[in-house]
BAVOLO-64818 format. One record per atom (N, C-alpha, C): x, y, z. Coordinates in pm, whole numbers, padded with zeros to 5 digits, always signed. Each point is the difference from the previous one (the first is absolute). Layout:
// BAVOLO-64818
XYZ ...
This chain:
// BAVOLO-64818
-00455+02958+00482 -00133-00079-00017 +00056-00142-00003 -00039-00095+00094 +00034-00119-00008 -00071-00083-00111 +00065-00093-00045 -00054-00085-00111 -00074-00097+00050 -00115-00046-00053 -00069-00115+00039 +00079-00116+00005 -00036-00106+00099 +00064-00123-00004 -00053-00080-00108 +00084-00070-00077 -00074-00073-00111 -00064-00123+00050 -00102-00031-00053 -00103-00115+00047 +00091-00126-00020 -00002-00088+00094 +00073-00138-00021 -00063-00077-00121 +00086-00062-00065 -00046-00086-00107 -00081-00111+00037 -00100-00031-00059 -00067-00115+00012 +00074-00131-00009 -00041-00100+00056 +00073-00146-00009 -00010-00030-00158 -00109+00017-00066 -00007-00055-00140 +00118+00090-00061 +00001+00123+00016 +00090+00100-00072 +00153-00062+00044 +00016-00033+00118 +00122-00038+00037 +00049-00135-00060 -00088-00095-00027 +00009-00121-00078 +00042+00043-00152 -00085+00081-00036 +00024+00032-00146 +00129+00071-00032 +00044+00087+00088 +00146+00041-00025 +00101-00101+00024 -00015-00078+00092 +00092-00113+00028 +00026-00103-00120 -00109-00001-00081 +00006-00069-00131 +00047+00075-00105 -00041+00129+00001 +00028+00107-00122 +00164+00022-00009 +00054+00017+00126 +00131+00051+00008 +00098-00103-00054 -00008-00130+00062 +00095-00105-00063 -00019-00017-00155 -00121+00008-00029 -00034-00016-00161 +00060+00093-00060 +00010+00131+00035 +00066+00101-00051 +00164-00023-00010 +00043-00038+00104 +00150-00026+00014 +00041-00108-00100 -00087-00103-00019 +00026-00102-00108 +00005+00059-00125 -00098+00085-00029 -00010+00077-00121 +00132+00076-00051 +00039+00075+00116 +00131+00085-00022 +00117-00094-00033 +00004-00109+00081 +00101-00111-00029 +00010-00066-00131 -00126-00014-00054 -00010-00067-00128 +00035+00096-00114 +00001+00127+00010 +00020+00112-00100 +00155+00031-00017 +00085-00061+00089 +00138+00033-00011 +00095-00136-00033 +00106+00060-00047 +00099-00124-00005 +00021-00090+00133 -00030-00115-00028 -00018-00082+00151 +00115-00083+00002 +00055+00008+00129 +00125-00088+00058 -00043-00072+00102 +00079-00108+00050 -00047-00061+00121 +00026+00089+00116 +00074+00088+00004 +00009+00107+00113 -00122+00087+00015 -00057+00037-00130 -00141+00061+00015 -00096-00093+00035 +00000-00116-00035 -00101-00088+00050 +00005-00009+00150 +00110-00026+00058 +00014+00005+00147 -00030+00124+00063 +00015+00120-00065 -00042+00123+00062 -00151+00009+00001 -00064-00045-00115 -00144-00003+00023 -00061-00077+00109 +00062-00134+00031 -00040-00053+00110 +00027+00073+00144 +00106+00044+00010 +00062+00080+00107 -00108+00105+00026 -00042+00077-00105 -00099+00101+00022 -00123-00070+00062 -00053-00105-00066 -00130-00052+00039 +00016-00065+00147 +00119-00053+00032 +00007-00073+00146 +00020+00120+00083 +00059+00102-00017 +00004+00115+00085 -00123+00057+00015 -00088+00019-00087 -00153+00039+00011 -00067-00100+00099 +00015-00121-00024 -00065-00100+00093 +00039+00015+00130 +00146+00027+00023 +00053-00012+00134 -00067+00147+00070 +00002+00103-00075 -00052+00121+00074 -00149-00019+00026 -00082-00078-00092 -00131-00014+00046 +00000-00084+00138 +00058-00097+00019 +00024-00083+00118 +00037+00105+00120 +00093+00081-00016 +00038+00087+00108 -00117+00092+00030 -00073+00043-00080 -00104+00101+00025 -00131-00072+00012 -00019-00122+00010 -00118-00068+00021 -00064+00051+00139 -00120+00029+00004 -00067+00047+00118 +00022-00085+00115 +00007-00141-00013 +00019-00081+00115 +00134-00080+00015 +00107+00092-00069 +00127-00060-00016 +00044-00051+00154 -00012+00078+00093 +00046-00049+00137 -00053-00115+00052 -00113-00051-00061 -00056-00113+00042 +00027-00134-00073 +00091+00019-00099 +00046-00112-00084 +00092-00089+00108 -00021-00136-00032 +00075-00101+00098 +00107-00050-00057 +00025+00018-00141 +00107-00057-00078 +00131+00036+00058 +00093-00090+00022 +00153+00019+00036 +00068-00114-00051 +00139+00042-00002 +00103-00096-00037 -00028-00156+00083 +00010-00088-00088 -00013-00132+00074 -00145-00051-00002 -00083+00075-00049 -00144-00038-00003 -00022-00018-00161 -00021-00119-00037 -00012-00031-00153 -00115-00071-00042 -00119-00004+00070 -00114-00096-00028 -00041+00036-00124 +00005+00129-00036 -00056+00036-00140 +00085-00066-00126 +00116-00033+00036 +00093-00048-00098 -00045-00146-00048 -00110-00048+00061 -00043-00141-00045 -00124+00022-00100 -00032+00124-00016 -00121+00030-00083 +00039+00020-00150 -00082-00016-00095 +00019+00036-00134 +00046+00131-00022 +00102+00046-00071 +00077+00121-00028 -00011+00022-00140 -00094+00102-00023 +00003+00070-00152 +00125+00079-00008 +00041+00010-00139 +00114+00097-00017 -00013+00034-00154 +00063+00128-00014 +00002+00036-00154 +00116-00070-00065 +00002-00024-00132 +00117-00070-00075 +00125+00086+00026 -00010+00125-00002 +00111+00081+00013 +00068-00011+00157 -00084-00005+00100 +00059-00029+00119 +00057-00132+00017 -00053-00110-00073 +00067-00124+00018 +00126-00004-00076 +00010+00082-00109 +00137+00004-00084 +00093+00079+00090 -00029+00099+00079 +00092+00066+00070 +00060-00092+00124 -00089-00079+00073 +00040-00091+00091 +00097-00097-00061 -00036-00058-00104 +00096-00103-00082 +00127+00047-00020 -00001+00141-00074 +00131+00065-00031 +00082+00017+00139 -00073+00050+00109 +00076+00025+00123 +00057-00148+00049 -00069-00092+00001 +00061-00131+00047 +00125-00052-00090 -00038+00003-00111 +00112-00051-00102 +00118+00082+00019 +00006+00142+00028 +00119+00077+00018 +00057-00020+00131 -00064-00015+00112 +00042+00012+00130 +00005-00126+00074 -00080-00113-00029 -00001-00119+00087 +00126-00082-00064 +00056-00089+00100 +00111-00085-00052 -00088-00134-00057 +00081-00061-00074 -00074-00130-00097 -00085-00084+00105 +00079-00035+00124 -00070-00063+00098 -00136+00052+00059 +00008+00122+00024 -00131+00075+00055 -00094+00005-00110 +00038+00024-00120 -00102-00005-00124 -00061-00115-00004 +00078-00129+00009 -00062-00110-00019 -00095-00045+00121 +00034+00061+00127 -00083-00005+00099 -00144+00057-00013 +00019+00115-00048 -00126+00074-00033 -00093-00067-00097 +00064-00051-00110 -00073-00079-00091 -00051-00135+00060 +00056-00048+00089 -00049-00133+00094 -00120+00038+00069 -00005+00114+00080 -00107+00056+00050 -00127+00042-00074 +00031+00052-00111 -00096+00040-00089 -00078-00120-00057 +00061-00108-00032 -00047-00123-00047 -00078-00066+00114 +00051-00009+00121 -00076-00044+00113 -00121+00060+00033 -00004+00142-00008 -00119+00072-00001 -00117-00054-00089 +00055+00002-00126 -00098-00036-00108 -00063-00136-00002 +00088-00095+00068 -00040-00142+00000 -00099-00024+00120 -00008+00096+00087 -00089-00018+00115 -00123+00067-00008 -00106-00044+00058 -00127+00081+00003 +00027+00132+00060 -00085+00094-00061 +00023+00140+00052 -00023+00005+00146 +00081+00077+00072 -00013+00008+00153 +00091-00082+00073 +00067-00107-00059 +00080-00087+00064 +00145+00026-00015 +00045+00071-00090 +00140+00044-00014 +00009+00143-00018 +00092+00078+00056 +00017+00141-00026 +00055+00037-00135 -00010+00119-00032 +00053+00067-00103 +00152-00053-00020 +00045-00035-00096 +00130-00046-00019 +00116+00104+00015 -00034+00119+00001 +00090+00117+00061 +00015+00025+00147 -00081-00095+00077 +00009+00021+00143 +00122-00096+00037 +00112+00068+00063 +00100-00068+00042 -00015-00066+00113 +00094-00098+00035 +00000-00095+00125 -00016+00091+00142 +00033+00125-00003 -00002+00086+00105 -00130+00073+00015 -00086-00030-00092 -00142+00076-00001 +00015+00135-00055 +00079+00041-00094 +00016+00101-00060 -00020+00007-00157 -00055+00115-00049 -00008-00010-00146 +00135+00041-00065 +00040-00102-00101 +00137+00019-00057 +00009+00131-00099 -00107+00047-00024 -00010+00131-00091 -00098+00097+00037 +00012+00016+00148 -00101+00094+00063 +00010+00134-00065 +00099+00055-00043 +00012+00145-00057 -00064+00029-00124 -00011-00132-00078 -00058+00015-00140 -00124-00093-00007 -00068-00039+00119 -00110-00091+00006 -00103+00067-00092 -00101-00076-00037 -00119+00049-00086 -00106+00085+00067 -00067+00085-00075 -00100+00078+00052 -00102-00080+00077 -00035-00110-00035 -00088-00078+00091 +00045-00017+00131 +00114-00033+00024 +00074-00011+00128 +00004+00141+00096 +00028+00089-00085 -00027+00126+00080 -00124+00058+00037 -00095-00028-00071 -00131+00040+00045 -00059-00100+00093 +00044-00110+00049 -00052-00103+00082 +00037+00048+00162 -00102+00043+00063 +00041+00026+00154 -00119-00040+00070 +00039-00051+00129 -00106-00071+00077 -00011+00092+00137 -00108-00012+00071 -00016+00055+00126 +00013-00089+00108 +00007-00126-00032 +00035-00102+00091 +00074-00121-00021 +00109-00032+00072 +00088-00105-00044 -00075-00141+00021 -00073+00028+00137 -00089-00150+00014 -00092-00042-00092 -00056+00105-00082 -00105-00013-00089 +00072-00073-00131 +00131+00069-00027 +00078-00071-00101 +00044-00147+00038 +00047-00014+00110 +00026-00134+00043 -00103-00103+00008 -00125+00051+00025 -00118-00086-00011 -00025-00039-00137 +00010+00099-00093 -00041-00040-00147 +00117-00075-00050 +00106-00010+00039 +00095-00071-00050 -00014-00140+00057 -00034-00024+00125 -00021-00142+00061 -00115-00069-00054 -00100+00071-00068 -00106-00059-00046 +00015+00001-00165 +00113+00020-00052 +00051-00006-00124 -00098+00087-00081 -00022+00126+00039 -00099+00086-00082 +00083+00051-00125 -00075+00012-00120 +00071+00043-00110 -00015+00127-00036 -00074+00084+00081 -00029+00145-00030 +00045+00077+00123 -00016+00127-00005 +00047+00098+00101 -00078-00025+00128 +00092+00040+00112 -00076-00014+00133 -00109+00096-00004 -00097-00013+00100 -00086+00093+00025 +00040+00130+00058 +00133+00003+00061 +00050+00104+00063 +00085+00095-00109 -00014-00031-00114 +00073+00094-00105 -00054+00134+00002 +00102+00101-00017 -00022+00135-00032 -00069+00015-00135 -00128-00018-00023 -00057-00011-00130 +00003+00134-00058 -00025+00116+00028 +00018+00125-00050 +00145+00011-00066 +00105-00036+00083 +00138+00031-00061 +00025-00121-00110 -00054-00115+00017 +00009-00109-00086 -00069+00050-00144 -00102+00064+00024 -00076+00042-00126 +00079+00121-00076 +00055+00083+00067 +00071+00099-00036 +00127-00040-00090 +00080-00079+00065 +00103-00047-00089 -00029-00098-00100 -00115-00073+00016 -00040-00083-00122 -00053+00095-00118 -00052+00134+00027 -00017+00080-00105 +00120+00044-00070 +00103+00016+00093 +00148+00036-00065 +00044-00117-00104 -00016-00112+00052 +00025-00123-00082 -00069-00003-00131 -00133+00018+00007 -00081+00008-00110 +00019+00116-00082 +00057+00114+00029 +00017+00103-00084 +00122-00022-00081 +00107-00059+00067 +00129-00011-00083 -00015-00121-00091 -00078-00101+00051 -00022-00105-00095 -00085+00028-00107 -00077+00095+00000 -00093+00035-00120 +00089+00092-00086 +00073+00096+00067 +00095+00079-00082 +00096-00070-00063 +00069-00097+00046 +00100-00089-00073 -00063-00092-00109 -00121-00057+00027 -00064-00058-00109 -00054+00069-00125 -00032+00128+00033 -00051+00089-00115 +00111+00021-00085 +00128-00001+00046 +00112+00039-00089 +00075-00107-00044 -00063-00138+00007 +00047-00120-00066 +00100-00085+00072 +00023+00038+00131 +00084-00077+00085 -00080-00124+00052 +00068-00093+00025 -00059-00130+00067 -00036+00046+00142 -00126-00001+00028 -00048+00046+00131 -00109-00117+00047 -00079+00050+00082 -00098-00097+00064 +00073-00058+00139 -00054-00104+00058 +00027-00043+00125 +00070-00150-00005 +00104-00010+00083 +00060-00138-00009 +00018-00033+00154 -00015-00142+00038 +00028-00019+00134 +00173+00001+00011 +00047+00061+00114 +00132+00034+00018 +00102-00134-00003 -00039-00096+00071 +00085-00121+00000 +00003-00081-00133 -00115-00001-00075 +00005-00071-00120 +00082+00075-00105 -00041+00142-00003 +00078+00077-00109 +00143+00016+00022 +00035+00018+00143 +00143+00010+00024 +00091-00120-00028 -00063-00119+00019 +00059-00134-00037 +00017-00001-00155 -00106+00035-00056 +00016+00002-00165 +00126+00083-00040 +00000+00135+00053 +00100+00086-00016 +00137-00034+00029 +00003-00087+00106 +00142-00043+00044 +00055-00116-00081 -00088-00088-00049 +00021-00114-00055 +00040+00011-00172 -00051+00106-00044 +00013+00025-00165 +00142+00043-00032 +00066+00096+00049 -00051+00122+00084 -00053+00108-00122 -00079+00083+00059 -00038+00116-00094 +00043+00123+00055 +00002+00103-00084 +00044+00144+00040 -00090+00082-00015 +00021+00109+00059 -00100+00133-00002 +00016+00064-00139 +00104-00026-00066 +00022+00050-00140 -00115-00044-00097 -00008-00147+00025 -00114-00053-00087 -00139+00057+00033 -00027+00032+00117 -00127+00069+00022 +00005+00133-00042 +00108+00072+00018 -00006+00132-00068 -00014-00006-00150 +00040-00097-00067 -00038-00022-00129 -00131-00063-00046 -00075+00000+00120 -00150-00035-00020 +00007-00140-00036 +00078-00089+00027 +00001-00149-00024 -00070-00055+00115 -00081-00111-00015 -00063-00071+00094 +00092-00079+00105 -00018+00005+00107 +00094-00050+00092 -00083-00111+00073 -00113+00017+00042 -00075-00099+00077 -00123-00055-00084 +00007-00098-00073 -00062-00060-00096 -00153+00011+00036 -00026-00051+00117 -00146-00028+00051 -00076+00137-00005 +00066+00110+00002 -00070+00133+00005 -00079+00009-00128 +00053-00053-00117 -00073+00025-00137 -00060-00125-00039 -00022-00088+00094 -00101-00112-00038 -00137+00030+00003 
């Protein structure tokens, strides 16, 4: 006797699960002895889930995003404090002093210019993300159906997403972001949203470490203001 095919989940239930599962992952993380490696593993788990969502997006084949297309890198970029700390740790361990100084220079230039006029400070001269493998969830969930639409938004200095954004995918990954943010905040970790360039410059110029974050010390003072 064949088993009946399970009914597909509703969209509301899909979003609920996308929020609940990262929240639960954050709860499990908080209940154990925490190390930087475990913090990075939590992010790896979340980033992998977001990447899988992208790969299984119903209109994945229609995405126009490709290497060398970086119009979205001129937009505001939200990130979790833990994501920023990981990027800072990576740059401090792997970049030469000269390259690190150049990243800081680009970050300052981005922050000194009106939004939309300067790209993210992590965009290299070759038009590539310097930390692509560990880029934030915000970047992972941002996909467009039209390069021309993105270019048009860039040319008129739009500060929000292009009309060609894959909105269901963006909502799905945003739910994942919201879940882990809530879960970390509920267990006393500094959470909330920071702008990637501003927070990364803060982390590189202090410098601060993930160990302080694991000890539940405030890293980004404006989050508690």
